C-alpha positions, 0 to 999 in steps of 0.5 A, spaced: 106 891 108 102 897 110 097 898 115 090 895 115 088 903 116 093 905 110 091 899 105 084 901 107 085 908 105 088 907 099 082 902 097 078 907 098 081 912 094 082 906 087 074 905 088 073 912 088 077 914 082 074 908 078 067 910 079 069 916 076 070 913 070 075 918 067 081 913 068 083 910 061 082 902 061 090 900 062 090 904 068 084 902 070 086 895 070 092 897 074 088 900 079 083 894 079 089 889 080 092 893 086 085 894 089 084 886 089 091 886 092 089 891 097 082 887 099 086 881 100 091 883 105 086 887 108 082 881 109 088 877 111 089 882 116 081 881 119 082 874 120 089 874 124 085 879 128 079 875 129 084 869 131 087 874 137 080 875 139 078 868 139 084 867 143 082 872 148 075 870 149 079 863 153 074 861 159 076 856 163 081 853 159 076 852 153 076 857 147 069 859 147 069 863 140 063 869 140 062 871 134 062 878 132 056 881 130 057 888 127 051 894 130 047 893 123 046 886 124 045 887 131 039 892 130 037 888 124 035 882 129 031 887 133 
C-alpha cells in the first residue's frame, strides 16, 4: 500500500483529470473507481492515525480523547 501522501496526490491528479471533462467515458469510470479506492484507503489510514493520537492522549491511566479541530473550524467558532 502506498503512503498516505502518495495516495492523496494521485487522488488529486484523478480529480483534476476528471474535471477537465476531456477523458473518454470508459477511462472516466476507471479513474473514478481508482479514486474511490484511494479515498477509502486514505480514510482508513486517517482513522488509524486518529486511534494512535487518542492512545497518546492518555492521562492518569484513562483515555481522554480530545477531538481534532481543524483551524477552519476553530476560526468559524470565534
